[in-house]
C-alpha positions as CSV (number, residue, x, y, z in Angstrom):
1,M,6.3,27.2,9.3
2,P,7.1,25.7,5.9
3,K,5.0,23.0,4.4
4,M,5.8,19.4,5.3
5,K,6.8,17.2,2.4
6,T,5.0,14.0,1.3
7,K,7.3,11.2,0.2
8,S,6.8,10.9,-3.5
9,S,7.2,7.1,-3.4
10,C,4.3,6.8,-0.9
11,K,1.9,9.0,-2.8
12,K,2.5,6.8,-5.9
13,R,2.0,3.5,-4.1
14,F,-0.6,4.0,-1.3
15,K,-4.1,5.4,-0.9
16,I,-5.9,6.3,2.3
17,T,-9.4,4.9,2.9
18,A,-12.3,6.9,4.4
19,K,-11.6,5.3,7.8
20,G,-7.9,6.1,7.6
21,K,-6.6,2.7,6.7
22,I,-4.0,2.4,4.0
23,K,-4.6,0.5,0.7
24,A,-1.7,-0.9,-1.3
25,G,-1.2,-3.2,-4.3
26,Q,-0.6,-6.8,-3.7
27,A,3.1,-7.8,-3.7
28,G,4.5,-10.8,-5.5
29,K,2.7,-10.5,-8.8
30,R,5.3,-9.0,-11.2
31,H,6.9,-12.2,-12.5
32,G,7.2,-15.9,-11.9
33,M,3.5,-16.6,-12.1
34,I,4.1,-20.1,-13.5
35,K,5.5,-21.3,-10.2
36,R,2.7,-19.7,-8.2
37,S,-0.5,-21.6,-7.4
38,T,-3.8,-20.6,-9.0
39,K,-5.1,-20.0,-5.5
40,F,-2.3,-17.5,-4.8
41,I,-2.9,-15.6,-8.0
42,R,-6.7,-15.5,-7.4
43,D,-6.2,-14.3,-3.8
44,A,-3.7,-11.7,-4.8
45,R,-6.0,-9.8,-7.1
46,G,-6.7,-6.1,-6.6
47,T,-5.5,-4.3,-3.5
48,Q,-5.0,-5.1,0.2
49,V,-5.2,-3.1,3.4
50,L,-1.9,-2.8,5.2
51,S,-1.4,-4.2,8.8
52,K,-1.3,-1.9,11.8
53,A,2.5,-2.1,12.0
54,D,3.0,-1.3,8.3
55,E,0.5,1.5,8.6
56,Q,2.5,3.2,11.4
57,I,5.6,3.3,9.0
58,I,3.7,4.8,6.1
59,K,1.4,7.4,7.8
60,P,4.2,9.8,8.8
61,M,5.4,9.9,5.2
62,M,2.0,11.2,4.1
63,P,1.2,14.1,6.5
64,Y,-1.7,15.7,4.4
65,S,-3.6,12.5,3.6
66,R,-5.3,12.1,7.0
């Protein structure tokens, strides 16, 4: 059997944790920070763990990262 391919967009944007969850960067922080509240900016620092529904979309695109 040939190797399965990993989606290039996914390998650039997501990391798998030791427990198999998916980490991603926080959305909504590229521009327009003036209109965002200080609380939003503070809470959106760093990365977040994706929800179960989003995880099921991403995992098939990354077959070797399990």
